[in-house]
matplotlib code that plots the C-alpha trace (Angstrom):
import matplotlib.pyplot as plt

x = [-5.0, -7.9, -5.9, -5.4, -9.1, -10.0, -7.6, -9.1, -12.6, -11.6, -10.3, -12.6, -15.9, -15.4, -14.2, -17.2, -19.5, -18.1, -18.4, -22.1, -22.7, -20.9, -23.0, -26.3, -25.4, -24.0, -26.2, -28.3, -25.3, -25.0, -26.1, -29.4, -30.3, -28.4, -30.3, -30.4, -34.2, -34.2, -31.3, -33.3, -36.4, -34.2, -33.0, -36.7, -36.9, -40.3, -39.3, -40.4, -43.9, -44.3, -43.2, -45.4, -48.4, -47.6, -47.7, -50.7, -52.6, -51.7, -52.2, -54.2, -52.6, -48.8, -48.3, -45.7, -45.6, -42.7, -43.2, -41.1, -40.7, -39.8, -40.1, -41.5, -39.1, -36.1, -33.3, -32.1, -35.2, -33.7, -30.4, -32.0, -34.3, -32.1, -32.0, -35.8, -36.3, -33.9, -35.6, -39.1, -38.1, -36.5, -39.4, -42.2, -40.8, -41.3, -44.9, -44.5, -46.8, -45.0, -46.6, -45.2, -45.7, -44.4, -43.7, -45.3, -48.7, -47.9, -45.8, -46.1, -43.6, -40.8, -41.3, -39.8, -37.9, -35.8, -34.2, -35.7, -35.7, -35.9, -37.8, -39.8, -40.3, -42.8, -43.0, -46.1, -46.9, -46.9, -43.6, -41.1, -38.1, -36.1, -36.3, -33.7, -32.1, -31.7, -28.0, -25.1, -22.1, -21.6, -23.3, -26.5, -25.8, -26.7, -23.3, -24.0, -27.4, -27.4, -31.0, -31.3, -28.9, -29.8, -33.5, -33.0, -31.0, -33.4, -36.4, -34.7, -33.7, -35.8, -37.2, -34.9, -36.3, -36.1, -33.0, -33.1, -30.4, -29.9, -26.1, -25.1, -24.2, -25.5, -27.9, -31.0, -33.7, -35.3]
y = [140.3, 142.2, 145.3, 145.0, 144.5, 147.6, 149.7, 148.3, 149.1, 152.6, 153.5, 151.6, 152.8, 156.5, 155.6, 153.3, 156.0, 158.7, 156.4, 155.7, 159.4, 160.3, 157.7, 159.1, 162.7, 162.1, 159.3, 161.9, 163.7, 163.4, 164.9, 166.8, 165.0, 161.7, 160.1, 163.3, 163.6, 167.3, 167.1, 164.8, 167.0, 170.1, 168.4, 168.1, 171.9, 172.1, 171.6, 175.1, 174.7, 171.3, 172.6, 175.6, 173.4, 171.0, 173.7, 175.4, 172.1, 171.8, 175.4, 177.2, 180.6, 180.6, 184.3, 185.6, 182.3, 180.4, 176.7, 175.1, 171.4, 168.8, 165.1, 164.2, 162.6, 163.9, 165.0, 167.5, 169.6, 170.3, 171.3, 173.7, 175.4, 178.5, 178.9, 178.4, 181.2, 183.5, 182.9, 183.3, 186.6, 187.9, 187.0, 187.9, 191.4, 191.5, 190.4, 186.7, 184.0, 181.0, 177.5, 174.4, 171.2, 167.7, 165.2, 162.6, 164.5, 165.4, 162.6, 164.0, 166.7, 164.1, 163.3, 166.8, 167.8, 164.9, 166.2, 167.7, 170.1, 172.4, 175.4, 176.7, 180.4, 182.0, 185.6, 187.9, 186.5, 182.9, 182.1, 179.8, 181.9, 179.3, 175.7, 173.6, 173.2, 175.9, 175.3, 173.1, 171.6, 169.6, 172.0, 173.8, 177.2, 180.8, 181.0, 178.2, 179.5, 179.6, 180.8, 184.1, 186.2, 184.4, 185.0, 188.6, 189.1, 187.2, 189.1, 192.4, 191.5, 191.2, 187.7, 185.5, 182.1, 180.0, 179.1, 175.3, 174.3, 170.5, 170.2, 170.5, 168.3, 168.5, 167.0, 165.9, 163.2, 161.4]
z = [167.5, 169.3, 169.1, 165.3, 164.8, 166.7, 164.6, 161.4, 162.6, 163.8, 160.4, 158.1, 159.7, 158.8, 155.3, 154.7, 156.1, 153.8, 150.8, 151.5, 152.1, 148.8, 146.9, 148.4, 147.6, 144.1, 142.7, 140.8, 139.4, 135.7, 132.4, 132.2, 129.0, 129.1, 126.2, 124.1, 124.2, 123.7, 121.2, 119.0, 119.2, 118.4, 115.2, 114.1, 114.4, 116.2, 119.8, 120.8, 119.3, 121.0, 124.4, 124.0, 123.2, 126.0, 128.7, 127.0, 127.3, 130.9, 132.1, 129.5, 129.2, 129.5, 129.2, 131.6, 133.4, 135.0, 135.3, 138.0, 137.2, 139.7, 140.5, 143.9, 146.3, 144.4, 146.7, 144.0, 144.7, 148.2, 146.7, 144.2, 146.7, 147.0, 143.3, 143.0, 145.5, 143.7, 140.3, 141.8, 143.4, 140.2, 137.9, 140.4, 140.5, 136.8, 137.0, 136.2, 137.7, 139.1, 138.6, 140.3, 138.4, 139.1, 136.4, 138.6, 138.1, 134.4, 133.0, 129.4, 130.4, 130.6, 126.9, 126.1, 129.3, 130.6, 133.9, 137.0, 138.8, 135.8, 134.6, 131.6, 131.1, 128.7, 127.7, 127.5, 124.0, 125.3, 123.6, 125.2, 126.3, 128.3, 129.3, 131.0, 134.5, 137.1, 137.5, 136.6, 138.4, 141.5, 143.9, 143.2, 144.7, 143.7, 142.2, 139.8, 138.8, 135.0, 134.8, 136.7, 134.6, 131.4, 131.8, 132.7, 129.5, 127.4, 128.6, 128.1, 124.5, 121.3, 121.0, 118.8, 119.8, 122.8, 124.7, 125.3, 127.7, 127.5, 127.4, 131.1, 134.0, 137.6, 140.1, 138.2, 138.6, 135.8]

ax = plt.figure().add_subplot(projection="3d")
ax.plot(x, y, z, "-o")
ax.set_aspect("equal")
plt.show()
């Protein structure tokens, strides 16, 4: 009987450990906007103006500014770090200022942007160019970075309105 118990422990311990590890790593995995906060605001047609006003109230001028939005103690921040560095380098080379904000310090942000970490980019005329997550998918890596190429293309094109990315799944905190 002792022998059977040791075998059970030998095989169940790694399985239980992997299950706990998977839970801890993927508990934040889900939709960026699970309750369709941004979608409801988009239907009203004034989401761009409200987000522009929100960040103007927080920071004053938003011209050529990138706002990195996060929630303190969110493990997704760590996973997104390579993407944040990549986007910072890309936009800093183009003369953009980078401002880091936490929703813990500015809870009004969560009324308009539901998932974190995320980003809001404003052009030289203080118009919202992009808001949404840095990436999508199970793993936040430079290969899943939806922002870098998109922002580069948006900034090189005539302004046609903001790109508001709320329909994606990945590692996000509320």
